[in-house]
N, C-alpha and C positions, 0 to 999 in steps of 0.2 A: 505494500500500500505506499503510494507516494501521491503527493497532489500532481494535478496534471501540469501545471505551470513550471514547477522544478523538472518533471519528466521533458517538456518541450526546451527548457534551458539545456539540459545535459545533451539531447539529441541536436541542440544548436537549429532548432525548429522556428525559432525567433528571429527574424532579421528585420532590418531599420524599415524596410518597405511595409511589412505586418505590422510593426509597432505604430508606423504613421497611419495606416487603417485603422487599426484598433483604437487609437485616440481618436479620431474622428466619430467612429462608433461609439465609443464611451461618453463622449460629449452629447451627441444626438440622443441616445438613450436615458441621459440623465435629465435632458429637457423634457422627454416622455414621461419620466417617472415622477418629475418634481410635482404635478398637480395629482398624479394618483396617490403619491406617499401622504401628501397633505389631506386630501379626501379620504384615504383608508382609516389613517389616524383618527380624524374625526367621527367617522362613522363608527368605528370600534368602541368610541368611548372615552377617548384620551384627547389632550389637547394636540394642535396641529403639527407642532415641532417633533412630536414623539414618533410621527411617522416618518420624517426626515430623517430622526435618529437611528431608526431602525434600518431604512434604506443605505443609511452611509455606514455604518456599523456592520451590520450584517451582510450588507453588499459586499464591503471589503473582503470578510472571510470568506464567504461563499466562492468569491472568485480566487482570492489567493491559496485556500486550502482544496477547493473543491476537486472533484474527480472529472469535471466536463471543462472542454476548452472553451466553451460560449455562453455558460448558464448565467444568469442576471438574477442576483437575488434581491430580497426585500419584502416589504408587506403585501399581502395579496388580498382580493377579494374573498377569498375562500375562508379567511380566518376572520372575517369582522364580525358575523354574527357569533363565533364561538368566544371570541373575546369580550364582546360586548354581554354576553352572558356570565362569563367568568368576573366583570368587574361588576355587574350588578349583584352577584350574589357572594364574592369573596374582596371587593374592592381592589385597588391599583396595586397593593401590596401582593394580594392572592395572584394577581396577573403575572407579577415579576416572579414570583416564586414557582408558579406553575412553568412558565417559559424555561427557567432555570433547569427546573427538573426535567422538562422535554428535551433539553438539550442535552442533559447528560444521559438519557434513555438513547438518545440519536447517538450519540458517540459510542455507547455501548454496543447498540445494534451493529454499528458501522465496523467496530474491531472484532465482533462475533461473527462478522463477514455474512450479515444477513439481508445484504442489499438486494438480492436476488429474490427478496420475498414478495415483490411487488409482482413477479409472474404468477403468482397464485391467486391475486384478486381477479375474479371474473369479471369479463369485460362490461355485463350487463350492470353490475355494482358500481365500478367506476364511473359509467355514464350515468346511473341513477344518482350518486349520491352529487356528482359533480353538477348536474341539471337542478338538482335540490337545493344545493348550495346557492347557485345562481338565482332562483326564486326568492330565497330567505334574503340575498343580498339586495334584490331588488326592493322586497317589502321595506328595507330599514330606510330607505331614502325617500318613500311619499311623504313623510313629516315636512323635511324640508323643500322637497321639490314644490308641495303645495302651498308651502308657507303656514302650515297648521300651529297654532300655538299650544303646545303640549310640552309640559315640564318634565316628564318622565315617562319615558316611552318602554314598555314591557319588553322584556327579551324574547318569550314566546311568541310564536307565530300567530296563533290564534288571538291569543290576547291582545296584540299589537293591532291587529285590524279591528276588533272590539274599540280599542281606544280611538283608532284613525275617524271611525263612523260616528262615533259619539262627539268628536271634536270636528267634524267638518263644517261647522258653522262658522269655524274661525280661518277658512280659505282665505289666502291672500292672492288676489288677483295679478297684483305687480310680480309677486315672487314666482307666481307659476308662468307668467309671460317671459320673465327674463330666462327660468331654467328651460321651457319650452325653446326658445330663441337659441340658447347654449346646445341644445339637443341636435337643434337643425342644422346648427354651425358645424357640429362635429358628424353628422351624416353625409353634409354635402361638400365638406371642405376637402376632402380627399379627391374629388373631381377636379379642384382646383390646383393644389399642389400636394403631393404625398410625402414629401420631404420634410416637413413641418407639422407637427403634430395637431389635429383640429382640437383636440381637449385645451392647448395653450392657445389658441386664436379665441375659443369660447370664453377662456378664464379672463382675456386680456380684453375682449369686447364687450362682455358681461360686467366686468369692475369699470370700466369706464363708463358704461351707459347708467350704472346705479349711480356712481359719483356725480356725472353731467348733470343728470334729470333728478338727482335727490330722490330717487325712488325709495318708497317705504318697505325695504327688501331687507331682512338678517345678514350680518356679514359676518366673519370670523371675529372681525374686532368688537362686535358688538356681543358675540356670545362669551369669548374668551378674553379678559381684560389682560391677561399678562401673557404675553408670548414671548419666549427666549429665543434668541437666535446664538445662544453660548451652548456649546456642548458640557454637558454637565459632568461633574467628576463620579467615577465608578463607584457604586456603594453596593455593599452585600447585606440584602435583608436579613433581619433576625428571624430565625425559625427554630421549632421545635417539633417534638416528633408527631404530636397532635395536628399541628399544621399539615406537616408532610404528610400524614395519613389522611386528611379531609381534602388535598390539592390533588392527591394522585389521578383520580378520573380525568380532572380537567388536563393536567400535564400529559397523561395518554391520548387525550385526544388531539394535542396541540402535536404531539410527536408523530401519531398514526398519518393525521393530516399532511403533515410536513415531509414526512417520509414519502408519501404518495405523490403529494405534489412535485416535490423535487425531480423524483426519478421520472415520473412520467415527462416532464419538462425536459430532463436530459435525455429522453429517448427520442422525443420530438425534435430536438436540437440534432442529436445524432443523424436523423434521418434527411435533416436538411444540409448538414456539412460532410456527411459520407464518414463520421467519425464512430468512436465508442467509447463511451463514459466509464470511469471505474465508480460503480455503484457503491462501494463500501467505503470508498474515499468521500464520495459526495455525502453521504450519511454523517461521515466524521464532521464535515465541515460545517454542514446545516447544523449540528449539533454546537459545535464551537461558536457560529453565528449566533444562534439563539442565547447561549450563555453571554456572550457579550452585549448583545442587544439588551438582554434583561439587567445587566449590570450598570448599563446606562440610561435606564429606564425607558427602554423601548419596547415594543410589542413583539410578538413571533414572526419569524420570517421563512420564507422559502424559495426555491426555485419560481420565478415567474415567467409563464410560457409566453405570455405576449411580450415583454420585454426582451426576453432571451431570442425570439422569433425577429424581433427589430433590429438586435444586436447584430445576428447573422446577414439579414436583408442590406445592411449599412457597412458590411465588411468586416464586422469582428471575427477574428479567428484565432484568439488566446485570452485567457483570462486576464490580460491586461486590460482589454476593453471593460471588464467588471470594475477591475480597479480604478480605471479612469472615471468611470461612472459615479463612483463612490466619491471619489475626491472631489468631481466637479458638483456635485451635490453639495458636498460640505462646503465649498466657495460660494455657493448660491445662498446657503442658508446663513452663512457668516454676514453677505454683503445686504441681501435682500429680503431677509425675513420680515423685518417691519412692515413692508409694502403688503404681506399676506392677509393683514387685517382687513383690506380693502375689499377682499374676494368674497364677493355674495356666496351664500350657503346653497342656495338652490343650485347654481353653477356647479359645485361640487357634486350635489346629487346628481345633477344630469350627468355628469362625468362616470360616476359609479352604475347608473343606469345602462350606459353603454358597456362598461365593463362587466355587468351582470349578464347582458344578451350576449357578449363575445364569448363568455367562459361557459356559458350553457352548451351542451352536447345536441342541440336541436336534431341535426341533422340525423346523427348517430342514434337517436331516441327516436325518431320517427322510423328508420329503417330498422331497428330493434323489434319494433312492434309487429314486425314480419317474421320475426324468430320463432323457433318452438316455444310453446306454452310456456314451459318451466322457465325459459329465459324471460319470456315477457313478463311472468310473476315477479321475478326478481328484480327485473329493472324496476317496474313500477312500487313493488314494497319498500326498495332503497330509496326511490325517489320520495315517496309519502312520508316514509320514518323520518328523512334527513329535514324535511320542511316542519313536521309536527312536532319530532322530539329531536334529536341530534344526530352527529356524524356517527359518533361510536355505536349508537344502539342498531342505528341503520345499517353499519358495516357488520356489527357482529350478528345479527339475525339474517341480514342476508347472505353472509358466509356460511352461517349454519345450515340454513335452507338449502344454499348451493350445494354444500358438503353431501347432504342427503340425496338431494336430485342426482349429485354426480354418481354416489354409491348404486342408486336404483338404477342408472343407465347402465353401470358397469355390470350389475348383477344382472340385469336383462339381455346383456350383450354375450355372458357366458353360458353355454350351451354342455347340458351333460345329455350323452346322446348315444345310442347304441351304435357301435363303429361297422362301418360299411366296408367290408374286404373283398376286393375285386381278384380273382385269380384266373389269369389267362390260361394257366395249362389243366388239362381236363384233370388228369391225377391229382394235382393238388385240389381240385374241387371235390373230386370224389372223396379224398383223406379228408377234407373238411367237413364233408357231410358226415361223417362216420363219428364225429365227436362233438360239431356244432351244438347239439341239442343238450352237451354236459357243460358247455362254457359260456359264461357270460361276458362280452365286452363292450365296456363303454369308454366313450372319449370325452375329456375335460377339455372343452373349448374358450378359452379365456381366462381371467383371472379367478383364483380358486380362494375365495375369502369369505369372510361372516356372511355378507349379503346373498350368498348362493348356499350356504349350509342347509337349508330348509329344503331347496329346490334339489339338493344332491342325495337328501336323506329319504326324500320322496321318491326317487329313481330307486335308490338302493333296497326298497321293499321288495324288488323283484327276486331277491337272493332267497332260495329256498333249498332244502336238502337234495332236490332232483340235480342239481349243480354239483359239478365238481371242483370247478375253477372260476374265480372272478379276476378280470384282467383290465385294470384301468389304465389306459393309454393317455399317457400327461404330455405328449410333445406338443401340446398347444397351452397349456396350463404356463404361464410365464410369470405366475408369482402366487403367494402362499402364505396364510397366516396361522396363527395359534386355534382360531374357531374352527378352520379347514381341517387342520391336524387332529383336533378333537374329532371330529366329525369322522374321520378317516379310522380313528382307534374304535369309535363306535361299529363302525362297518367291519372291522377286523374281528371285533367281539361277536358280530352277528354270523360272520362267516365259520369262525371257531364253533360255534354254537350248532351250526347246521353241517360243520365238517365240510366246509368248502376252503379250498386253496386261495390266497388272496397274492396276486401278482401285480407289480407295477411296471410299466414299460415307457422307457423314452422320458425319462424325469428330467426336467431342466435344472439350470444350476442353482436358482435361487430357492425353488422347492425342495431340491434334493439337500441344500444346506439345512433348511429348516427340519426336515425328516431325520437328518443324521445328528444335528444339536438336541432334538427333542426326543433321543432315542426311538423313534419309530421302524428305523430300517433295522437297528439291532431285534426289536420286538417280532417283525414278519421274516428275519433273517436274510443275509446279502443276497442268497441265492434266488429270492424271490423278486429282486429288482433288476429289470433287463435293459440291455442297450438299445433294443430294437422290439419292435412288435412281432416281428417273425421269431425271435429266439422265444417269446412267452408263448408264442402258439405251438412252436414245435415242443416246449416243455409241457405244455397243456396236451397235448396230442398224446 
């Protein structure tokens, strides 16, 4: 395990030309990240500079220590609802401790080389929770977009909408029109110019409009009196065992989401540049980034797919681009942060409405509705649970159901059936006919595990005293577990009771190891295990 930046330096892959392109890409990504970081910080329930601190600190370490060439890290829309809920329940200190714990969990996962664990999350679950998070993020922006006068918005989705409807009489037309105008600018601006982000144009135009026409619209300055442009000194919060126990679930939620989001982003980036990331090193970097972000009072961070894609499209090809992005944001914060007070809240809401739309896997979700019913059920269940409850519950229940459905499918594909023996030679046919009524031959086709034990035992009821030999052909049984072995032992006892000889033929490597380690081959005798079905048939004859 070694950071991608260090590997590239060892291989002398970083040239002056590449550095120049990386610097330009980093500056462009910083301009894109600026309004997003402020908006995500505010929507998460913290002051605007916390979003920038997260993008600076976490963004630097995700690039410096990461396992991807082009990953850009920082606060993301996926965390907004989770962070807001943690602050509502445990306060800012609870969020900082949860983020620290999540960082430690991610570092441990990386050193345990569990980076490939993302491969075991079914696609319908990923699409379901991503689209669910997009809906919940969208719902958090209704208050500011419509200019509703609500002092405290609940974290829960259903309660949130109840409060919205109760306060709809406080609707602010000016705020709505400014937000709608910002939305239209971001939608239409790419047709004019694709190099300058539409969110930045919307931010400037809306801020000027509110100030020039003196519109009655809430701004960052009217909501937050004290906005600091300084980076605070790192501070370690006071913790005790009881606090750690209470905050373990929130920390686990942050860690799971950070791992999935960052590794998905890295996979997308690999596809764009034709590279390959180190998933374990990426988890370690994400962990360090979250620990550092928390120490400086920031919020959780992860790899940001949209900003990573923007980095690649603008020529970024090494972690230097991500480092430049973090340094650029630091300079902007130190110089221009006082001006952030003039930004209308409804414009930030419009920015996050676009983010929520872009992060939703709507096309994938639509195409998955044509998938097998079991996949559709997992997709919709994960989607609904993410919205109504939270991400961890959605993933836990989705994974459990997905595993049960997978086992059912595997069990359905395993067949235990009579062997169909074809003999070309007439003499062999006659020989077979002389003993065929005394020999039972069955093939096990597919994984031999607990899911097929009942099916296997049902077929084995055919064993009767009229037979002399039972041959189990296992050439297509590529895996076996302890439940299957226990079923074999019961079959052996049944055979023994009826004075029937049990033979095994063509046992594959994994099942054979199980049979040897658990003493079954010693039980039936080495002479009852054959390399080929023909040898077993000759012995039976």
